[in-house]
C-alpha positions in Angstrom: 0.0 0.0 0.0 3.1 2.2 -0.2 2.0 3.5 -3.6 -1.4 4.7 -2.3 0.3 6.7 0.5 2.7 8.3 -1.9 0.0 8.8 -4.6 -2.2 10.7 -2.1 0.4 13.5 -2.2 0.3 13.9 -5.9 -1.4 17.3 -5.7 1.5 18.6 -3.6 4.2 16.8 -5.6 3.2 16.3 -9.2 6.0 13.8 -9.9 4.1 11.3 -7.7 1.6 10.9 -10.5 3.8 8.1 -11.8 2.5 5.8 -9.1 -0.8 5.6 -10.9 0.9 3.6 -13.7 0.9 -0.1 -13.4 4.1 -0.3 -15.5 6.0 1.9 -13.1 4.8 0.0 -10.0 5.6 -3.3 -11.7 9.2 -2.2 -12.4 9.7 -1.3 -8.7 8.0 -4.5 -7.5 10.6 -6.4 -9.5 13.5 -4.4 -8.1 12.2 -4.5 -4.5 11.6 -8.3 -4.7 15.0 -8.9 -6.3 16.8 -6.9 -3.6 14.9 -8.5 -0.8 15.7 -12.0 -2.1 19.4 -11.2 -2.7 19.8 -9.6 0.8 17.9 -12.3 2.7 19.3 -15.4 0.9 22.7 -15.6 2.6 21.0 -15.3 6.0 18.5 -18.0 5.1 21.2 -20.3 3.8 23.2 -19.9 7.1 20.1 -20.6 9.2 19.2 -23.7 7.2 22.7 -25.0 7.5 22.7 -24.3 11.3 19.6 -26.4 11.8 20.7 -29.0 9.3 17.7 -28.5 7.0 19.2 -30.2 3.9 18.0 -32.1 0.9 17.4 -35.8 1.1 18.4 -37.5 -2.2 16.4 -40.5 -3.3 18.3 -43.7 -3.7 16.5 -44.2 -7.1 17.7 -40.9 -8.5 20.8 -40.4 -10.8 24.1 -41.3 -9.1 25.5 -37.9 -9.8 22.9 -36.3 -7.5 24.1 -37.9 -4.4 26.7 -35.2 -3.9 23.8 -32.8 -3.4 22.7 -34.4 -0.2 22.6 -31.9 2.6 22.2 -28.8 0.4 20.0 -26.3 2.2 16.4 -26.7 1.1 13.0 -25.0 1.7 14.3 -21.9 0.0 10.8 -21.5 -1.3 10.0 -19.7 1.9 12.4 -17.0 0.7 10.6 -16.7 -2.6 7.2 -16.3 -1.0 8.4 -13.7 1.5 10.2 -11.8 -1.2 7.2 -11.6 -3.5 4.5 -10.9 -1.0 6.1 -7.9 0.6 6.6 -6.0 -2.7 3.1 -6.9 -3.7 1.7 -5.3 -0.5 3.9 -2.2 -1.1 3.3 -1.6 -4.8 0.0 -3.3 -5.7 -3.6 -2.4 -4.8 -4.0 -4.8 -1.9 -7.7 -4.3 -1.9 -8.0 -5.9 -5.3 -9.8 -9.3 -5.1 -7.5 -10.6 -7.8 -4.4 -9.7 -5.8 -5.9 -11.1 -2.6 -6.8 -14.3 -4.5 -3.2 -14.7 -5.8 -1.7 -14.1 -2.3 -4.3 -16.6 -0.9 -3.3 -19.3 -3.4 0.4 -18.8 -2.9 0.1 -19.0 0.9 -2.2 -22.0 0.9 -0.1 -24.1 -1.5 3.1 -22.9 0.1 1.8 -24.2 3.5 1.0 -27.6 2.0 4.5 -27.8 0.5 6.0 -26.6 3.8 4.3 -29.4 5.7 5.5 -31.9 3.1 9.1 -30.6 3.4 8.9 -30.8 7.2 7.7 -34.4 7.1 10.4 -35.3 4.6 13.1 -34.0 7.0 11.5 -35.7 10.0 11.1 -39.0 8.2 14.3 -38.8 6.3 13.0 -38.8 2.8 9.3 -39.7 3.1 6.9 -36.8 3.0 3.2 -36.5 3.0 1.2 -39.4 1.6 0.2 -38.8 -2.0 -3.5 -39.1 -1.2 -3.3 -36.7 1.7 -1.4 -34.1 -0.3 -3.8 -34.3 -3.2 -6.8 -33.8 -0.9 -5.2 -30.8 0.7 -4.4 -29.3 -2.7 -8.0 -29.9 -3.9 -9.2 -28.2 -0.7 -6.9 -25.2 -1.2 -7.9 -24.9 -4.9 -11.6 -24.9 -3.9 -11.0 -22.2 -1.3 -9.3 -20.0 -4.0 -12.0 -20.6 -6.6 -14.8 -20.0 -4.2 -13.2 -16.7 -3.1 -12.8 -15.5 -6.7 -16.3 -16.5 -7.6 -17.9 -14.7 -4.6 -15.7 -11.6 -4.4 -14.5 -10.7 -7.9 -17.7 -10.4 -9.9 -16.5 -13.0 -12.4 -19.7 -14.9 -12.1 -21.0 -13.7 -15.5 -18.2 -15.4 -17.4 -16.4 -17.7 -15.0 -17.6 -20.9 -16.6 -16.3 -20.1 -20.1 -13.0 -21.2 -21.7 -11.3 -19.3 -24.5 -9.4 -21.4 -27.1 -6.0 -20.2 -28.2 -5.8 -19.1 -31.9 -9.7 -19.0 -32.2 -11.2 -15.7 -31.2 -14.8 -16.7 -31.7 -14.8 -20.1 -29.9 -15.9 -20.0 -26.3 -16.5 -23.2 -24.4 -19.1 -22.8 -21.7 -18.6 -25.6 -19.2 -21.3 -24.6 -16.8 -20.9 -26.0 -13.4 -18.1 -28.3 -14.7 -15.9 -25.3 -14.9 -15.2 -25.4 -11.2 -13.9 -29.0 -11.6 -11.7 -27.9 -14.5 -10.4 -24.9 -12.6 -9.5 -27.1 -9.6 -7.8 -29.5 -11.9 -5.8 -26.7 -13.5 -4.5 -25.3 -10.2 -3.7 -28.7 -8.6 -2.3 -30.1 -11.9 0.0 -27.1 -12.4 1.2 -27.3 -8.8 2.2 -30.9 -9.2 3.6 -30.5 -12.6 5.9 -27.7 -11.4 6.9 -29.9 -8.4 7.9 -32.7 -10.7 10.0 -30.4 -12.8 12.1 -29.4 -9.8 14.8 -32.0 -10.2 18.0 -30.1 -11.3 19.7 -27.0 -10.2 17.8 -24.0 -11.6 15.7 -26.2 -13.9 12.3 -25.2 -12.6 12.8 -21.6 -11.6 13.9 -20.6 -15.2 10.6 -21.8 -16.9 8.6 -20.3 -13.9 10.2 -16.9 -14.5 9.5 -17.2 -18.2 5.8 -18.2 -17.6 5.4 -15.4 -15.1 6.7 -12.9 -17.6 4.2 -14.1 -20.2 1.3 -13.8 -17.7 2.6 -10.4 -16.6 2.0 -9.2 -20.1 -1.3 -11.1 -20.3 -2.5 -9.6 -17.0 -1.7 -6.1 -18.1 -3.5 -6.3 -21.5 -6.4 -8.3 -20.0 -7.0 -5.6 -17.4 -6.8 -2.7 -19.9 -10.1 -2.3 -21.7 -8.5 -0.7 -24.8 -5.9 -3.4 -25.3 -8.3 -6.2 -24.5 -10.7 -4.9 -27.0 -8.0 -4.5 -29.7 -6.7 -8.0 -29.2 -10.2 -9.4 -28.9 -9.5 -11.1 -25.6 -11.6 -11.2 -22.4 -11.4 -7.9 -20.5 -11.0 -8.7 -16.8 -11.5 -5.7 -14.5 -8.7 -5.4 -12.0 -6.4 -8.0 -13.7 -3.9 -5.3 -14.5 -2.8 -5.3 -10.8 -1.7 -8.9 -11.3 1.1 -7.6 -13.5 2.6 -6.2 -10.3 2.2 -9.5 -8.5 3.9 -11.3 -11.4 6.7 -8.7 -11.4 7.3 -9.3 -7.7 7.3 -13.0 -8.3 9.8 -12.6 -11.1 12.1 -10.4 -9.0 12.0 -12.9 -6.1 12.6 -15.8 -8.4 15.7 -14.1 -10.0 17.1 -13.5 -6.5 16.6 -17.2 -5.7 18.1 -18.2 -9.0 21.3 -16.4 -8.0 21.9 -19.1 -5.4 20.0 -21.9 -7.1 22.0 -21.9 -10.3 24.3 -24.9 -10.9 25.9 -25.9 -8.6 23.1 -24.9 -6.3 23.7 -23.5 -2.8 20.0 -23.5 -2.1 17.0 -25.6 -3.1 13.4 -24.3 -3.1 11.9 -27.6 -1.7 8.2 -28.4 -2.1 7.2 -25.2 -0.3 8.5 -23.3 -3.3 7.5 -25.6 -6.2 4.0 -26.3 -4.9 3.4 -22.6 -4.3 4.7 -21.5 -7.6 2.7 -24.1 -9.5 -0.5 -23.2 -7.6 0.2 -19.5 -8.4 0.6 -20.1 -12.1 -2.7 -22.0 -12.2 -4.5 -19.3 -10.4 -3.2 -16.5 -12.7 -4.4 -18.5 -15.7 -7.9 -18.7 -14.2 -8.1 -15.1 -13.2 -6.9 -13.7 -16.5 -9.2 -16.2 -18.4 -6.3 -17.7 -20.3 -6.6 -21.2 -18.8 -5.9 -23.3 -21.9 -3.0 -21.0 -22.9 -1.2 -22.3 -19.8 -0.7 -25.6 -21.7 1.6 -23.7 -24.1 3.1 -21.3 -21.6 3.8 -24.0 -19.1 4.6 -26.6 -21.8 7.8 -27.7 -20.0 5.8 -28.6 -16.9 3.1 -30.4 -19.0 5.8 -32.5 -20.8 7.5 -33.3 -17.5 4.2 -34.5 -15.9 3.2 -36.5 -19.0 6.6 -38.2 -19.0 5.9 -39.5 -15.5 2.4 -40.6 -16.4 3.6 -42.4 -19.6 6.4 -44.1 -17.7 4.2 -45.4 -14.9 1.4 -46.5 -17.3 3.8 -48.2 -19.7 5.5 -50.1 -16.9 2.2 -51.2 -15.3 0.5 -52.2 -18.6 3.5 -53.5 -20.6 6.2 -54.1 -18.0 8.5 -51.8 -20.0 9.7 -48.3 -19.5 9.5 -45.7 -22.3 12.2 -43.4 -20.8 15.5 -44.4 -19.1 14.2 -42.4 -16.1 11.3 -40.1 -15.4 10.7 -37.1 -15.2 12.0 -36.3 -18.6 15.0 -34.3 -17.4 16.5 -37.4 -15.8 16.1 -39.3 -19.1 18.4 -36.8 -20.8 20.9 -37.1 -17.9 20.9 -40.9 -18.4 21.6 -40.2 -22.1 24.8 -38.5 -21.0 23.8 -34.8 -21.2 25.6 -32.8 -18.5 23.2 -31.2 -16.0 23.8 -27.6 -17.1 23.1 -28.6 -20.7 19.7 -30.1 -19.8 18.8 -27.0 -17.8 19.7 -24.4 -20.4 18.0 -26.4 -23.2 14.8 -26.6 -21.2 15.0 -22.9 -20.6 15.3 -22.3 -24.3 12.3 -24.5 -25.0 10.4 -22.6 -22.3 11.2 -19.2 -24.0 10.0 -20.5 -27.4 6.8 -21.8 -25.9 6.1 -18.5 -24.1 6.7 -16.6 -27.4 4.3 -18.9 -29.2 1.7 -18.4 -26.5 1.9 -14.7 -26.8 1.6 -14.8 -30.5 -1.9 -16.4 -30.1 -3.1 -13.1 -28.7 -2.8 -11.6 -32.1 -3.2 -14.7 -34.4 -6.9 -15.1 -34.0 
């Protein structure tokens, strides 16, 4: 709410008029979050080491990963802290869309935090899959219910837009709520599965957030939305500031998470970031576009599904190891090469997704 305090003095100091612009506030949300993350990271790493909160490496994972055992984890707490503070400072915190995003981030972050705690306590075994899934569904239901009641989206909430086709709108009726829950929970788990190499998941997350930052801005601007023939969503523009804060926080985390990592995000980070992306897609009414924007996460999740199904039905594995990034490691690709190539793919997918806003 810092911007509202400063903006209230615009009559006395005309230069404070800049605070009315979302682009200006987004820029400073990025800078604030980045600085917070960079400043707080060394302290967080020291505290995690002191209390021996380190990563447990699965015995079934690649042999090269065993050297990572004990690397400080649960760094996702840092990401969440570093994005929420700038959001409160620079965004309109009374906006239901912003509150919905914060609610989603905190709920899914809490689930991941409990999962991480249990993994540390049980030395590798976290929350039961069924328990985690039910909690995620419950969290998604809370978020969707809040958005439905408080944002005024009830007139169009049950429709899905189809990328590349401007005139096709799929009205799911009451089934939309089931689909929306699936999107949030599915994205949360897909991002979680992608978090297997140093810096692998945070790169595509930053890229996806950048894409949705642009989408949020144009969706919340009546003129741009009308020009691009996309759904105008009142108040969605403020989500550009939230996305900016998340990008800044993620860049600060990447500084210490890049290969070889000094800090892992843990489930508290990946679960929260995935839930966040799913929620942004729903609020901006670009749900199906998430399949392209988050294509890396979709492919990683599908690789696990295909591997499990193939082994159970045919007794054979399709990939040398799943998720997919481990398959490439088994093929002999160095870890940094897998990471950077996945980032490149994520950039191409994000650009393709943004092109659909005009190619209609």
